[in-house]
N, C-alpha and C positions, 0 to 999 in steps of 0.2 A: 504493500500499499504506500509505504513511503521509503521504501529501500532503493527504488529507482529514479532518484531526483536528478534532472538534468540542469545542471548549473548554468543559469542563465541570468544576466541582470534584469531586475524588474524595477522600474521606477514607481515612486509614489503616484504619479498621474495615472499609469495603468492600472494600479491596484485600486485607485479610487473609482474606477469604473467596474471592475470584475477581479475578484480575489479568490481563486480556488485554493484549497489547502496546499497544492504543489507551489502556487505561486507565494504564498506566505512563507513557505518553507526556503524557496530559492532566494527571497530576499533576505531572510534571517541570516541564511548561510553567508551572504555578502555583505552584510551590514551589522549583525549582531556584534557588539564590542569584545565579547570574550573570544568570538571566533578570530576577528580582526588582531586582538592581542596575541592569540595563539600563531597567526601566521607571521607577526613580528617575531614572536619568540623562535619561530623555526629559522629566521633569517639571521637572528641573534646567535643561535647555536651553531650555525654554519660559519659565520665570521669568528666565533670563539675557537672553532675547530682550525680555520686557517691560522689564526693567532698561534695556536699550540704547534702547528706544524711549521711555522716560519723558521723555527730553529734550525731546520736542516739547511737553510740558505745561508751563503756566506753573510757574516756579520762585520759590516764596516763602521768603525768609529774614528772620531777625529776629537783631539784635545789641544787646549792651549792654555799656557800659565805665565805669569809675569811676577818676578820675585825682586825686591829690592832689600838687601841685607843692611839692617842698622847696625850690626856688628858681625864681622865675617866669623866663620867657624875656626877653631884652633885645633891643630893635630901635632901629636907628640912625635917627632922624627927624630931617630938617633943620629948623633954627630959621626961623621965619617972617621974621624980621628980618635976622639975620646970614646965613642960608643955611648955617650950620655944623651938621654933623650931631651930634645929641646923643643918648646912650643913654636909652631910655625904657622902663621895665618896662610889658609889656601882658599882659592876661589875669586870670583869677580863679586863686586857689590850688586850688579845687576844681572839678572839671568832671566832667559825666557826660553820656552820649549813649545814648539808646535808639532804635534804628535799625530800619526795616522797608524790605525791598527786594523787588521784583518783577522777574523778567526772562523774556523769551518769545523762544527761539531762532526764527529766521526763515530762516536759511539755515547748513546745517553738514554738511559731508561725512561726519563721524561719524554723524550721525544719518539721512543719505541711504544709508549702508552699511547700518545697522541695518533700514531698511525694505525693501532689496532682498535682503537675506540671510536674512530671518526665515523664510521658507517653507522655503528650503534647508536652515536649520539644523534645523528641525523634521523634515523629511523625513530628514535624515542621522542623526537621534537614532532615528527609527522603523527606519531601514534597519540600524542596529547591532543594535538590540533583534532584528529579524527574522534577521540573521546568527547571532546567538547561540541563538534558538531552532532554526535549521536545525541547528546543532552539536550541540544538546541532543538533538533528535530522531534524528540519525545515532548517536550514542554510546549513547543509551539503547537504540535498536533493536538494535545491534550487541551490547550487553551482555546483552539480553533473550535473544537466540538463542544467544548463546555459552552462557548459564546453561542454556537449554533443552537444547542438546546434551549438556552434562555430564550433565543430570539424565536424559536418554534413554540415554546411554551406562551410567549405573548401573542403570537399568531392564533394558536389554539384558543386562547382566552378571548381575543378580539372576535373570533368566530362565534363563540358561545355567548358573547354579549350581545352580537347582533340577533342570535336566535332567541336569547331570554328578552330582549326587548320587544321582539314580536310576540312571545308569549306573554309579557307583561301587558301589552296591549290587547291581545286577545282576552285574558282574564278581566281586564278592566270593562272591556265592552260587554263580556257576558254578565259582570256584576251589575254593570248600569242596565242591561237587559232583564235584569231580575232572576238570571239562570243560575247563579251561584252566590254565596255570601262574599262577605269583603275579605274573608281570610285569603281566599285565592289570589286576588292581586296584590295582597299585602305579602304573601310568601314569595310570589313573583318578584317584588321589589327588593326583597330581603335577598333573594338569591342573585338578583342582577347587581345589587350594590356590593355584595361580596366578591362577586367576579370581576367588577370593575377595580376594586381595592386590591385584589390579587394581581390584576394586570399591571397595575400602577407599581407594586412592588418588583415584578419581573423586569418591568420595562426600565426602572432605574438602576437593575444590575446591569443591563446591558451595556450601558455606558462605562461603567466601572470595568466590565470584563473586556471591553474593546481597549481600554488603557492598558489593562494587563497584557493582552495580546500585543499591542503595539511595543511595549517595553520588552517583551520576549523577542520580538522581531528586531528591535534597534530601528522601529519605524517612528517618524515624527510625530510627538504627541498630538499635534494640531492638524496632521494630515489626514484626509479622507479615507476610508477604508471600507470598500463594499464587499462583504463576504458572500460567495456564491457556492450552493452545495446541491445535490441531487439526493433525495431521500432514497429512491431506489438504488442509486449507485452506492450510497452509504451501506444499504443492507447487503449488496454484493461483497463490498469490501470488508465486511465484519466477518466472512468465511476464512476458515483456518484448517489446515491439515493437522488435526490433532495426534496422528501417528508418528510425528518426527520425533528424532531422539536429540537430546541436548549434547552438545559437544563444547566443553570449555575452551577448547583452543579456538573456537571462532568468536570468543569474546575479546572485545579490545582491552579489557582488564588483564586478562591472561597473557595476550601478547605483549602489554607493557611489562609484566613480569619477567617474560622470556628475554625481553631486550635488557632489563636490569640484570637479568641473570648473566648475559653476555658481559655486561660492563663488571660485574662482580668478578667473574672469571679472569678478566683482564686485570682487575685490581690484584687479584692473588698473584698472577705473573709478574705484576709489577714490583710487589713487595719481595718477590723471590729474586728479581733482578737487582736488588739493592747491594747484591755482592759483586756486582759488575763494576768494573772502572768506568769512569768518564773520561773520553779521549777527545782531543781538539788539536787540531794544527792551527798554530798562530804566526803572524808576520807583523812586525813593527817597523816604521819609519819615522824617525825623530829628527826635527832640525833644532838644534841646540845654540842658543845666542848668549854671549857672556861679554860683559865689558864693566869696567869701573866707571866709564862715563856714560850716563845714561842715554844722551843724543846720539851716541855712536854704537848703542847696544845691537842695532840690527844691521851693522855694517859687515859684519863678517858670521857666517853660520858653520856651525861645527856638526854636520850631520853624523846620525849613527843608525844602523837597522840591524834587525835580526830576523830569523825564522826558527821555529821550533815546534815541539810537540808537548802538549801538556797533558798529564794523566794524573787523575785523581782517584785513590782507591781508599774508601774506608776500611779500616782494619777491624776496630772494636768500638762498639758503640753501647756497651752496658746491656746487651741483650735486646735494644729495641727492635732491631729488625726481626728478630724471631717472634717477638709479641705482635709485631704489626701484620706479619705474614699469617700468624694464628688466628688474628682478628678478621684478616680477609677471608680465609677459609671459612670461619664460622658464619660470616655474613652470607656466603654462599649457601651453606646448610640452611640458615634461617630462610632464605629467599625460596628454597624447595618447601618448606613447610607452609609458607606464603601461597604458594602453587596447590599445596594439598588443601588449605582452607578455602582458597577461591573456589576449588572444584566443588567440595562439598556446599559451599554457599550457592554456586550456580545450579546445582542439582535441586537444591531445595527451594530456590528462587523460581526455577521453572515449574516444579511441582506445584508450588503455591499459584503461580500465574495460570497454568494449566486448568487447575481446578475452579479457579475464579473464572476463567472463560467458559468452561463448560457450564458452570452454574448460571452465569449471565444469559448464555445461549439458551438454556432450558426456560430460564425466567422470561426471555425475550418472545420465545415461541408461544409459552403459555399467555402472556400478555396480549399477544396479536390475536389469539383465539378469544380471548375476554372482550377485545375491542369490537370483534364482528359480533359476539353476543350482546354486548352492550348497545351498538348500533342498532341491532334488530329489535332489543327490548325497548329502546327509546321510541323507536318509529310505532310500534304497536300500542305502546302505553299513551302516547300522544294522539293516536287515532281514536283510542277508546276514549279518551278525556274529551276529545272534541264530539264524540258521539254521545257523551253523558254518562259514560258507563264508569269512568274512573274519577276519582278525586285528583284535584292538581297537586296534592301532596306527592302521589305516585309519579307524577310528571316531574317534579322537582327532584325527587330521588332519583329517577331513571337519567335526567339530566346531568345530574352531579356524577352519577356512575360512567356516564359516556365521557364527560370531560376529564374524569380522572383516568380512565381507560386510555384516551388519548395520549395524555401527558405522560402517562407511565409507559407506554409503548416507546415514545421517542426517547425517554429518560433509560429504558433498558437497552435501546440500540446504542445509545451514547456509553453507557457503561460496557456494553458488549465490545464496542470498537476499542475503548481504553484499555480493557483487558486483554485485548488481541495485540496492541501496542506492548504491552507488559510482556507478552509470551515472545513475541518477536525480538524484544530486546533480551530476554533471557536466552534465546537460540542464538542471539549474536548475528541476526539476519539484517540488521540496520548497519551498513557499512560504509566507510568513505575512504 
């Protein structure tokens, strides 16, 4: 029913004219803030991955410094003849260095982790977006059906008011003709007033439920929204294959746990790699300027350069690496239990949703039959009243039964569709 949504932009102007459920869902998926935020989070995740992997590229840096010694450093130098150490002032009062450095990582566990987890982090961001979209679809669908139910209740009550106004006029005419006593028009007026009050109550709810639907869609609060539905199509869409078996792997929550499991496995490897050295190739080129006279400082340069290999190997860290590795392994085990718990939860959720659907289906079918009986009963009793066989109280009761039957059928259909949504969600049939 809502699993095959074609994503196309819907403008407020088009929805002001005609808005089916799919139109509302399309608009929500394009404009709901939580979906837009999730898409931004995807882009942020992608750029964070690029930041983490940028360490594999050569790193070029430049530096500059300028110093003026207020007092030059002194070094003890042994005398060539006596061997006695004498203090000698060394260096120039003004020094400046311009340096350029190049480094290339050859082995780093941080960069190895960045490579191995890049796809998992991108997948996780997409799955979070998909999960949010599923929530939006479910919430918009339920709000749509709830609003339609309230609108339908208003329509049914409006039709009843028209019929009750005619009944009230007929009862008044019969009373004025002396065919009945005044209790008949009084009862008709009481029933009419109650129905008008009930319609006013539902009509006020329509506006509030419109605003709730707009909020879930990310729709402008003051924008016009004209919902369109087909009762026969709704009845067809309420059908569901109750023989399907639930598979937790179809649920986005399970898929997220699997992705988290991939990241947890990578974290275990990362901690085991803490015994590996960090290796980098380096190259430096420096321009050194020295002079006791500041204006002549940059008159002559004394450049120097080097290339080399830097290796860093931690030997003993007080057992920290062992404990961190053990923590990472325990986190993997904990995720396995999270999967087991989710599997059990999905099975229970599906069983409950399916039971609700079957109960609502039986209720809907029974109320459909009741509606047919109520319509026939009202028709017969109304004819009998007009023929003087029945009292008007019987007409009032039959009319109330008919109104309740009409309202109950549509309410039952609404509950049936909502319970079908819950079953589809439990089965993992709503995907993005």
